[in-house]
NUTORNU-91698 format. One record per residue (C-alpha): x, z, y. Coordinates in steps of 0.02 Angstrom, whole numbers, plus 32768, in hexadecimal, padded with zeros to 4 digits. Last residue first. Layout:
<nodes>
XZY
...
</nodes>
This chain:
<nodes>
90B92164DC32
90BB20B3DBF6
90C3202ADC77
903B1FACDC9E
90881F01DCC5
90841EE1DD82
91431EDBDD8F
91481E43DD1B
91EA1E48DCB6
919A1E67DC0C
910E1DEDDC2B
91851D64DC67
91EF1D7ADBCB
91591D50DB64
90F71DBCDAEA
906D1DF1DB60
90481D3DDB8C
8FD71D2DDC24
90571D2FDCB0
8FF91CCCDD33
8F701D4EDD46
8FF21DD5DD6C
8FBA1E74DD13
8F3A1EDDDD6D
8F681F58DDF5
8F5C1ED0DE77
8FBB1E92DF0E
8F871DDFDF38
8FE81D4FDEEE
8FB21CBDDF5C
903A1CDDDFDE
90C01C87DF77
90631BE2DF6C
90D11B68DF0D
911C1BEADE99
90701C3ADE7F
90491BC5DDF0
90D41C0EDD86
91011B9ADCF8
91B61B73DD23
91CB1C03DD9B
92281C70DD1E
923F1D2CDD11
919D1D4EDD6D
91AD1DB5DE0B
91041D7BDE4E
915F1D1FDED9
91C31CBADE5C
92631CF0DE0A
93081C98DE02
935D1CA2DD57
93C51D38DD26
942D1DB1DD89
94161DEBDE3B
94B51E13DE99
94CF1ECCDEB9
94E81EF7DF6F
94481EA0DFA0
94491E30E039
93E61E71E0CC
93341E37E0CA
93031DA4E135
92AF1DC5E1DD
91F91D9DE1DC
91911CFFE1EB
92291C93E1D2
92541C0FE256
92251B5CE22A
92AF1AE6E261
93181AFCE1C4
92861AC4E15B
92761A1FE1B9
91C719D9E1C4
91B7191EE1E6
913E18EBE26E
90F91840E24A
9146179FE28A
915F1747E1E4
921C1756E1F6
92081814E1FB
9204186BE2A1
92541910E2CE
920A19A0E32D
92411A39E38D
92351AEFE359
91A91B30E3C5
91301A9FE3C5
917E1A78E31E
911B1AFEE2C7
90801AB6E317
90A61A11E2C3
90C41A62E21A
90181AAFE20B
90041AB9E150
8F591B06E164
8F161B9AE0FE
8F9F1C16E123
8FB21BD6E1D4
905E1BA2E20D
90731BF0E2B9
912D1C0CE2C6
91441C19E382
90FE1CC9E38B
915E1D1AE2FC
91FB1CC2E333
91FC1D1BE3D9
91E71CC0E47D
928A1CA2E4D8
92321C5BE572
92A01BC0E56E
927B1BA8E4B5
91C21BB0E4D6
91D11B38E569
92321ABBE501
91B01AC4E478
91271AACE4F8
917B1A0BE530
918119CEE47C
90C819F7E469
90A01994E506
90FD18FFE4C2
909E190EE41E
8FF81910E47A
902B187BE4E5
9051180FE44D
902F1860E3A5
8FCF18F3E35F
8FA418F6E2A6
8FBB19B3E28F
8F8319CCE343
8ED119A0E311
8EDE1A17E27B
8F0B1AA7E2EE
8E791A81E361
8E041A7CE2CD
8E4A1B1FE285
8E2F1B7FE327
8DAE1BF7E2DC
8E281C16E24D
8E981C71E2CB
8F4E1C44E2AE
8F451BCCE343
8F361C66E3B1
8FEF1C88E390
901C1BF8E403
8FD21C53E499
8FBF1BF7E53F
90171B53E51E
8FED1B45E465
8F391B73E48B
8F2A1AF0E513
8F7B1A6FE4A0
8EFF1A98E416
8E6C1A85E48C
8EAC19DAE4C2
8EC419A7E40D
8E1219DFE3E3
8DC81983E478
8E2118E3E448
8EA618A7E4BF
8E8F180CE529
8F2E17A6E533
8F8D179FE5D6
8FA716ECE60F
905C16B2E617
90B01623E672
901E15EFE6DE
905D154AE729
902514E9E68F
8F721522E6A5
8F7514E9E75A
8FB7143FE726
8F2C1431E6A5
8EAD1465E728
8EE013D7E79C
8E8913F9E83F
8DE11433E880
8D8B138BE873
8DC11369E7C1
8D6713DDE748
8CD813FEE7C2
8CAB1346E7CB
8BF51365E79D
8BE913EBE820
8B95148BE7EA
8AEC14C4E7AD
8B051537E717
8ADA15D6E772
8B361679E789
8AD61719E7A1
8A2E1722E7F9
8A3317DBE822
8AE41820E80E
8B38177BE83C
8AC2176BE8CF
8B2917C3E955
8BD61779E939
8B8A16D8E8FA
8B3A16B5E9A3
8BA6161DE9C8
8B6615CEE928
8B6F1519E961
8B5B14D1EA0F
8B6E1522EAB9
8B2B14C8EB50
8BA314D0EBE2
8B661525EC7F
8AB91521ECCC
8AE31488ED33
8B7B1433ECE7
8C241482ED0B
8C871437ED99
8D0413B0EDC1
8CC21330EE39
8D111285EE36
8DA0123EEE9B
8DC11184EE91
8E211113EE1C
8DB41079EE0C
8DC11030ED5E
8DFE0F7CED4C
8E930FA4ECDF
8E26100CEC6A
8E9C107EEC0B
8E931083EB4E
8E0E10DDEAE7
8DC41047EA8E
8D261052EAF7
8D8E1041EB96
8DCC10D3EBFD
8DD51108ECB5
8D221141ECD8
8D121189EC29
8DA21202EC48
8D611246ECEE
8CAF1259ECAB
8CEA12B3EC0E
8D57132CEC6F
8CE113C1EC7E
8CB513ABEBC6
8D6513DAEB91
8DBF1353EB30
8DE4135CEA74
8D411358EA13
8CCA1306EA8C
8D581295EAC5
8D621240EA1C
8D811191EA63
8DF511DEEAE5
8E521242EA60
8E7511A7E9F7
8EA21142EA91
8F2F11B8EAC5
8F131237EB4F
8F741215EBF0
8F1C116EEBF6
8F5810CEEBA7
8F9F102AEBEA
8FBC0F9AEB73
905B0F3BEB46
90460EB6EABE
90C60EB0EA34
913A0E2DE9E8
91E20E7DEA11
91FC0E03EAA3
914E0E33EADF
917F0EEAEAED
921C0EC5EB50
91BA0E50EBC4
912C0ECCEBE3
91A60F59EC04
91FF0EECEC82
915A0EC4ECD9
91320F7EECDE
91D20F9BED42
9254100AECF2
925C10BFED2D
92FD10F5ED81
93831156ED1F
93EE11C7ED8E
93561230EDBA
93411269ED06
92C812FDED14
928212BEEDB9
925C1214ED6E
923511B9EE10
918A11AAEE64
911D1115EE90
9121108EEE09
91231115ED84
913B10FBECCA
90F61176EC4B
911E115FEB94
916010BEEB46
90ED10C7EAAF
90EF1080E9FE
91A010B2E9CE
91DD107BE923
9298105EE921
927D0FA6E94A
923A0FD6E9F3
92D31043EA10
934A0FB6E9E2
92ED0F3AEA51
92F80FB4EAE4
93B40FC6EAD0
93E20F95EB82
93F71047EBC1
939310C0EB56
93671145EBD9
92EE10E6EC4A
927F10B0EBB8
92571164EB83
92411166EAC5
9194117EEA7A
914A1198E9CD
908D119CE9BA
90351218E949
8F9411D1E8FE
8FDC11B1E853
904C1242E81B
90FA125AE865
918B1259E7EB
91B411A0E7E0
91A31185E89B
9212121BE8BD
929211D4E845
9292112FE8A4
92A01183E94F
933111EDE90E
938B1152E8CA
937310FBE971
93B81190E9D0
94531194E962
946B10DCE985
94541105EA3D
94E01187EA38
94B11226EA94
9513123DEB34
95B81299EB2A
95C71349EB6F
96321351EC0C
95A01379EC7F
955E13FCEC06
9570148FEC7E
9513142CED03
954C13E8EDAB
954F1336ED6B
94D612FCECE6
94ED12D7EC2D
94631271EBDB
941412B5EB3D
93A21240EADD
92E71258EADB
927A1244EA41
91CC1265EA85
91441291EA07
90931259EA27
8FDE128EEA12
8FFC1336E9C1
8F491377E9AE
8F3A135DE8F3
8F3F141AE8D2
8F941425E828
8FE3137BE81A
902B137CE8CA
9061142FE8B1
90C71407E816
910F136AE864
914D13CBE8FB
91A81446E88A
91EB13B5E822
92341361E8BB
928D1401E8ED
92D21418E83E
931A1368E842
9373138EE8E5
93B7142FE89A
93F913CBE807
9450134FE87A
94A013DDE8DB
94681411E988
94DB1407EA1D
946C13B8EAA2
9470130DEA4B
93BA12DEEA31
9333133DEA8F
92921354EA2E
91DA1332EA4A
9130136FEA82
908E1328EAC5
8FE8137EEAA8
8F31134EEA9F
8EDB13F8EAB4
8E8A1449EA1D
8E9C1500EA50
8EDD1528E9A2
8F571497E9AB
8F9414CCEA56
8FAD157BEA10
90181539E980
908114CDE9F4
90971563EA68
90CE15CDE9D4
9152154BE9AC
91941561EA5C
91A3161DEA4A
91F71611E99F
92751594E9E4
92AD1606EA73
92B21592EB09
923E15FBEB75
92B9168BEB82
9346161DEBC6
93EA167EEBCB
943D160DEB4A
93E21568EB3C
947B14F6EB3E
94DB156EEACC
957715C1EB12
953D166FEAE3
94DB1666EA42
941F1684EA3E
93D815E1EA80
9444155CEA2D
945115D2E997
939715C8E975
9398150DE955
92DF14E0E95E
92FC1458E9DF
92AF1403EA77
91FE1445EA5A
91CA13E1EAF3
912A141FEB42
908A13BDEB60
8FD913B9EBA0
8F451345EB93
8E98132BEBDE
8EC413A8EC67
8E501413ECD3
8DE31462EC4A
8E7D147CEBDA
8ED714E9EC58
8E7B158DEC36
8E7E1579EB7A
8F371552EB7F
8F5015F0EBE6
8EF11659EB67
8F591614EAD6
8FF91639EB34
905F15B9EB91
91161586EB8D
913E14F4EBFF
90D114BBEC8F
90C21406EC52
901213D5EC87
8FC81327EC7D
8F4A1312ED09
8ECF127FED09
8ECD1225EDB1
8E251221EE0B
8E70123CEEB8
8E1212C9EF12
8DB21322EE88
8E2A130CEDF8
8EC71328EE61
8E7C13C4EEB1
8E4D1408EE05
8F0113EEEDCB
8F421448EE66
8ED614E0EE42
8F0D14E6ED8C
8FC514D9EDBA
8FAE1567EE36
8F6515D6EDAE
8FF715A4ED3E
907115DBEDC5
90251688EDC4
8FAB16FBEE1C
8F811681EEA6
8F4216B8EF51
8FAB164BEFC3
901D16D8F001
9029171CEF50
90681675EF0D
90F41669EF8E
91231721EF75
9137170BEEB9
91A0166FEED5
921116CDEF4E
9221175CEED1
927516E1EE57
927F1705ED9E
91CC1729ED67
918816BCEDF3
91E21626EDA7
916A1622ED12
91B7158EECB5
91EE14FEED23
91801470ED5C
913713C9ED29
908A1388ED53
907012D4ED19
8FDF1285ED77
8F9811F7ED0F
8F2C1162ED40
8FA310FCEDA9
8F64105FEE00
8FD91063EE96
8F5210ADEF07
8F331134EE85
8FEC115FEE87
8FF01170EF44
8F5711E0EF39
8FAF124EEEB8
90461265EF28
8FD51296EFBA
8F71130DEF4D
900E136CEF1B
904A1373EFD0
8FA113B9F006
8FAE1443EF83
905A1476EFBF
90EC144BEF51
914314E9EF1C
91E31545EF50
920E14C6EFD5
92AF146AEFFB
92FE14CCEF6D
93B414FDEF7D
939D15B5EFA7
930915C5EF31
936F158DEE99
936914E4EE41
931F1498EDA6
931513DCED8B
93CF13CBED69
93C71410ECB8
9456140EEC3A
948014C8EC35
93CC1504EC23
93BA15A3EC8B
930415DAEC7F
929E1636ED04
92721594ED5C
9267154FEE0C
92581494EE2C
91A014A2EE55
9107142FEE4D
916F1397EE1D
90DF1318EE1C
91111277EDC3
909311EBEDD7
9052118AED43
903710E2ECEC
9031110BEC32
907D109CEBAB
903F1049EB0D
907E0FD7EA83
8FF80F6BEA33
90100EFEE997
8F850F54E936
8F1E0FC7E9A3
8E9B100FE92E
8EF410B8E91A
8F1010A0E85E
8F510FF0E880
8FCC1036E8FE
900A10B7E880
901D1034E7F7
90830FC8E86C
90EF105EE899
9110107DE7E0
914D0FCAE7CF
91C00FE0E865
92041082E81C
92351028E77B
928D0F9EE7DD
92E71020E846
9326107BE7AB
93680FD9E75F
93C50FAEE7FF
940A1060E806
944B1051E754
949E0FACE782
94FE0FFEE810
94D610B6E828
94641135E7D2
949311EBE7F1
93E01218E823
93AB11D9E778
940E1263E722
93C012E6E794
931312A7E764
934012B2E6AC
93781367E6C1
92E11397E729
92651352E6AB
921E12A3E6A8
9171127AE665
917811D7E604
91441135E658
91A310C9E5DC
9219108AE664
923F113DE697
9263116DE5E2
92D810DAE5CF
93301101E673
934B11B5E63C
9390117EE592
940610FFE5E0
94441180E65D
94611202E5D5
94C01181E56E
952E1156E601
9561120BE615
952D1264E6B3
95991262E750
95EB1308E777
95961371E7FE
95E0136EE8AB
96261412E8EF
95A8147CE950
95B91477EA0C
95DB150EEA78
95C414EBEB31
964E1524EBA5
96471546EC5F
95A615AAEC62
956915B9ED14
</nodes>
């Protein structure tokens, strides 16, 4: 066990002006960035009161958008701890144990059904499955237990138990098996109307550095957990996630975690709730001496989460972890109390018993709200079950819900068959596109709500940092020539490709710069890298080999010193040349010589130089092409 947990030093409080500006932007409904969110997380005293008032107004708008104005929800559930084994080593967790200390490695199927039946008798409608991440990959005993019962993995056993709960008790499973792949989410969606996994934090150092609370836990790598959120969005399953407050993260890291959740909630629209859970130290853990998260700090985090999350995403704080500050948390902007069980304890926080539903009703009424029961999937996803819930579960969900998507208190909770419809599931849409794209092609018939049903396309566009630009055919051909044989650009047949590179910009210019580095690395001779065509002032290609510089206007600016000469310069003459500088045609003066600008235009000829027309001028006398007397 790790004896010391490294905690980052506290961040300095922001300036008063920064706090006023952030509060003003929040009150105006402006989009907050990470810096402004971190400033608001520091709010205390009067600033905290102002922040809570703003969050309360945003919560009212959220409830109105969801057609449940004045209603705070909760879910009546049973807690099914399928296994206490895990391959991770979180240094604040008391839920996980080792095989030698476990009463049983897994709950047997009959034990799972027995717990669910007790919940159904008490009026529960949700069966919350919680377990460790892939224990069979760490513990051989877990692998053996699964093999003896014919299961390939823990997730396969979870699926079988969920089907048993559906068929024998009628409770709706909510699965929290930890990190899952896209394929595993697809396999579990038909047996669970909703799933979840806490993001906890995006602070990489808390996982990678020795002494961090997640050190030695492969499933707590932030990138891995963010990938699960992305995959859950692609699968389209109603998903619950959240953060842990006070496990050693900085205020800025906490704000970054909220923004990562917000980005995925906007993009995929499957995040149904975010849990803001405060850290509570527990005995017999490495973090037993770490202080609990301050409840004022928790309230500020709940308020900022409410400001950041888009409409349709509920904000929850566990009622058994906030002491007597239920009014403070309600004021901070929550609209859901989460799952409360009249049958089973909170196995993750066993020291904190669940409040009675009557207590929840009284606390909620004192804040001016009505308490209503919901299902494991939120009302929005129940009303749109055809889009979000697998067809195999539609009968189970409809039997327990009201037309507004909330739980039906008078519904009979009994087991119902779980199976595919006769003949399988009817496929809708262009499922044959892979085979008919070459025959029928694409058609214009598509859903009328295409721009909204598959997620927020603007959010998706914003998440793509850079889209490669399409290169013209000529530019692409020119780049291929420059890469294979730069000298080929001298061929007049490749003039179009050379001219396309002359005005190249963006990806083409970046590729040319890379080619220049390669040419220099290969020590290619100057005669090859200098590919200025006689008829085309091809400065860009010259800089493929010699580097490039940009003028303020953004165009490539030739630099004479960068262009290598076509042939080695002549050795300096022993006798210095006298007189004025001469042009290429050896005229005494270049003032009137047309060939001075185009030295290669003077072709060798026996006739007198065409530019030196005067036979009485100094130029005529000094012209080397003047006929000489015998």
